[in-house]
C-alpha positions as CSV (number, residue, x, y, z in Angstrom):
1,X,-48.1,190.0,30.6
2,X,-48.1,193.5,32.6
3,X,-45.7,195.6,31.8
4,X,-43.7,198.2,33.7
5,X,-41.7,199.1,31.0
6,X,-43.6,199.8,27.7
7,X,-41.0,199.0,25.6
8,X,-38.5,196.6,27.6
9,X,-40.0,193.2,26.5
10,X,-40.7,194.5,23.0
11,X,-37.9,192.4,21.0
12,X,-38.9,189.2,23.0
13,X,-42.5,189.9,22.3
14,X,-42.0,190.7,18.8
15,X,-40.2,187.6,18.2
16,X,-42.8,185.4,19.9
17,X,-45.6,186.6,17.7
18,X,-43.8,186.2,14.7
19,X,-43.7,182.6,15.7
20,X,-47.6,182.8,16.2
21,X,-48.0,183.0,19.8
22,X,-50.4,185.1,20.8
23,X,-49.4,187.8,22.9
24,X,-52.1,189.6,25.3
25,X,-51.1,192.3,27.9
26,X,-53.3,193.7,31.0
27,X,-53.5,196.0,33.7
28,X,-50.0,197.6,31.7
29,X,-49.6,198.1,28.5
30,X,-47.0,197.1,25.9
31,X,-49.1,198.7,22.8
32,X,-45.8,198.4,20.5
33,X,-45.7,194.3,20.6
34,X,-48.6,192.7,21.6
35,X,-51.7,191.3,19.7
36,X,-54.6,192.7,22.4
37,X,-54.5,194.7,25.9
38,X,-57.1,194.0,28.5
39,X,-57.9,197.3,29.9
40,X,-59.1,197.3,33.5
41,X,-61.2,200.3,33.1
42,X,-60.9,203.6,30.8
43,X,-57.6,205.2,31.4
44,X,-59.4,208.3,31.3
45,X,-61.7,207.5,33.9
46,X,-59.5,206.2,36.4
47,X,-57.4,209.4,35.8
48,X,-60.4,211.9,36.2
49,X,-62.6,209.9,38.6
50,X,-59.8,210.1,41.3
51,X,-59.1,213.8,41.1
52,X,-62.8,214.3,41.4
53,X,-63.0,211.9,44.4
54,X,-59.9,213.9,45.7
55,X,-61.8,217.3,45.0
56,X,-65.3,216.6,46.5
57,X,-63.3,215.6,49.8
58,X,-60.9,218.6,50.2
59,X,-63.5,220.8,49.4
60,X,-61.7,221.5,45.3
61,X,-59.3,223.7,47.1
62,X,-55.3,223.1,48.4
63,X,-52.3,221.3,47.8
64,X,-52.2,218.1,46.5
65,X,-49.5,215.2,45.6
66,X,-49.4,212.5,43.8
67,X,-47.6,209.0,45.0
68,X,-46.7,207.0,42.1
69,X,-45.4,203.5,41.4
70,X,-42.4,203.3,38.7
71,X,-41.9,206.5,36.7
72,X,-41.7,204.1,33.7
73,X,-44.9,202.7,33.8
74,X,-47.1,203.2,31.2
75,X,-50.4,202.7,33.0
76,X,-49.3,205.3,35.8
77,X,-48.3,207.8,33.6
78,X,-51.2,207.7,31.3
79,X,-53.8,208.0,34.3
80,X,-51.3,210.9,35.7
81,X,-52.2,212.6,32.3
82,X,-55.4,212.5,32.8
83,X,-55.3,213.5,36.3
84,X,-53.8,216.7,35.2
85,X,-56.4,217.4,32.5
86,X,-59.2,217.0,35.3
87,X,-57.2,219.2,37.7
88,X,-58.0,222.1,35.0
89,X,-61.3,221.9,36.5
90,X,-60.7,222.7,39.4
91,X,-58.3,226.0,39.6
92,X,-57.9,226.1,43.4
93,X,-56.5,222.7,43.9
94,X,-52.7,222.7,42.7
95,X,-50.5,219.5,42.1
96,X,-47.3,220.3,43.9
97,X,-45.4,216.9,43.4
98,X,-45.1,213.8,41.9
99,X,-43.0,211.1,43.6
100,X,-42.0,207.5,43.3
101,X,-42.4,204.6,45.4
102,X,-41.8,202.1,42.6
103,X,-44.2,199.9,44.3
104,X,-41.7,198.8,47.1
105,X,-43.8,199.6,50.2
106,X,-40.7,201.0,52.6
107,X,-39.8,203.6,49.2
108,X,-43.6,204.4,49.1
109,X,-43.4,205.2,53.0
110,X,-40.3,207.3,52.6
111,X,-41.3,209.4,49.4
112,X,-45.0,210.4,51.3
113,X,-42.9,210.9,54.5
114,X,-41.2,213.0,52.7
115,X,-44.2,214.8,50.8
116,X,-45.5,216.0,54.5
117,X,-42.0,217.7,55.4
118,X,-41.5,219.3,52.3
119,X,-45.4,220.5,51.9
120,X,-46.8,221.2,55.6
121,X,-50.0,222.5,54.1
122,X,-50.7,219.4,52.0
123,X,-54.1,218.5,51.8
124,X,-54.7,215.4,49.6
125,X,-52.7,212.5,47.9
126,X,-53.5,210.5,44.9
127,X,-51.8,207.1,44.9
128,X,-52.9,205.1,41.8
129,X,-51.2,202.2,43.0
130,X,-52.3,199.5,45.7
131,X,-48.7,199.7,47.5
132,X,-48.5,203.5,47.0
133,X,-52.4,204.0,48.6
134,X,-51.5,201.5,51.4
135,X,-48.1,203.1,52.1
136,X,-49.5,206.4,52.2
137,X,-52.4,205.4,54.5
138,X,-50.2,204.0,56.7
139,X,-48.4,207.2,57.2
140,X,-51.2,209.6,57.8
141,X,-53.2,207.3,60.6
142,X,-52.1,209.8,62.9
143,X,-54.1,211.7,64.9
144,X,-51.9,214.8,63.1
145,X,-53.0,214.0,60.3
146,X,-56.0,211.7,60.0
147,X,-59.1,213.7,58.6
148,X,-56.5,216.9,57.8
149,X,-55.0,215.4,54.8
150,X,-57.0,213.3,52.3
151,X,-55.6,210.4,50.4
152,X,-57.2,208.4,47.6
153,X,-56.1,206.3,44.7
154,X,-56.3,202.6,43.5
155,X,-56.4,200.0,46.5
156,X,-57.7,196.6,47.3
157,X,-60.3,196.7,49.8
158,X,-59.0,194.1,52.5
159,X,-55.6,195.9,52.5
160,X,-57.8,199.6,53.3
161,X,-60.5,198.4,55.5
162,X,-58.8,199.5,58.7
163,X,-58.1,202.9,57.1
164,X,-61.9,203.5,55.8
165,X,-62.8,202.3,59.1
166,X,-61.1,204.9,61.4
167,X,-61.5,207.5,58.9
168,X,-58.1,207.7,57.3
169,X,-59.2,207.0,54.0
170,X,-62.8,207.9,53.1
171,X,-62.8,206.1,49.4
172,X,-60.7,204.8,46.8
173,X,-60.9,202.8,43.5
174,X,-60.1,199.7,41.6
175,X,-61.6,197.0,39.4
176,X,-61.9,193.4,40.7
177,X,-58.3,192.1,39.6
178,X,-60.0,188.0,39.3
179,X,-62.4,189.6,36.8
180,X,-59.2,191.2,34.6
181,X,-57.3,188.0,34.8
182,X,-60.4,186.0,34.0
183,X,-60.9,188.5,30.7
184,X,-57.4,188.0,29.6
185,X,-57.4,184.3,30.1
186,X,-60.7,184.0,27.7
187,X,-59.6,186.6,25.4
188,X,-56.3,184.9,24.7
189,X,-57.9,181.7,24.4
190,X,-60.3,183.5,21.8
191,X,-57.3,185.2,19.7
192,X,-54.9,182.0,19.8
193,X,-57.9,180.0,18.4
194,X,-59.2,182.3,15.7
195,X,-62.1,182.4,16.9
196,X,-61.8,186.6,16.7
197,X,-59.0,189.1,15.4
198,X,-57.9,192.1,16.8
199,X,-59.9,194.2,14.6
200,X,-62.6,196.5,16.2
201,X,-66.0,195.6,16.1
202,X,-64.9,191.9,17.0
203,X,-66.9,190.3,20.2
204,X,-66.5,187.0,22.1
205,X,-68.1,185.9,25.5
206,X,-65.9,185.7,28.1
207,X,-68.1,183.0,30.5
208,X,-70.0,184.3,33.4
209,X,-68.7,187.7,32.4
210,X,-70.8,188.1,29.4
211,X,-70.1,189.6,25.9
212,X,-66.8,191.9,25.1
213,X,-66.0,193.5,21.9
214,X,-62.4,194.9,20.8
215,X,-62.4,198.5,20.6
216,X,-59.5,200.9,19.0
217,X,-56.1,200.1,19.5
218,X,-56.8,196.8,19.8
219,X,-58.0,197.3,23.3
220,X,-60.8,195.4,25.6
221,X,-62.2,197.2,28.5
222,X,-63.6,195.4,31.5
223,X,-65.4,198.1,32.8
224,X,-65.3,201.6,34.7
225,X,-63.4,201.8,38.3
226,X,-65.6,200.7,41.1
227,X,-65.7,203.1,44.4
228,X,-65.4,201.5,47.9
229,X,-66.4,203.1,50.6
230,X,-67.5,202.7,54.4
231,X,-70.8,201.7,53.1
232,X,-69.6,198.8,50.9
233,X,-66.2,197.9,51.6
234,X,-67.5,195.4,54.1
235,X,-69.1,193.3,51.0
236,X,-65.8,192.6,49.4
237,X,-62.5,190.4,50.3
238,X,-59.8,190.5,48.1
């Protein structure tokens, strides 16, 4: 399961684990009530690299905003925490607002439009959610904003190819979602069949992806985030 709330399902998940059912979270964690968490990329790397991408595009200066998903989303909040830490390296960049689109296209569009109205000097937007970055790109895909307000975050290549081609989006990040599900399935089978425990250092082979090792907090890391841009986006279809 992937949790939009870190604790809402804990009573049910804890009951499942007591009955011997393996519980694996992926994408967004429920730390108190699972056996393993499959992390799509280092939480720190996702947060810091998105800030670094935006900094390079706006010359390390200007007002920026974040368009997040749900205010309770574990992964979003963790990434935003690292974004704020990384922003300390760029004193001329100022985070003026964090808004929530609730992973709904209409809401994400509205909150992005609200940012443009409230902050006319906005230079960049980070949206660490595929719904949010697409909505932001659609809002900014006009002559008035294209190339003047940068947008980056986490998105899928198919949804953003148009905006990369026309210059609305220069670069964004993600992981391979198919590989994330693939790894989660292998981890669940290995744990449920008692080939591994969730103790740090336990390792297993996840088919074509190769060998993985359980790290701290019973977490297995898929790998670093991948940057998509005009030079490589045509190679991907998802």
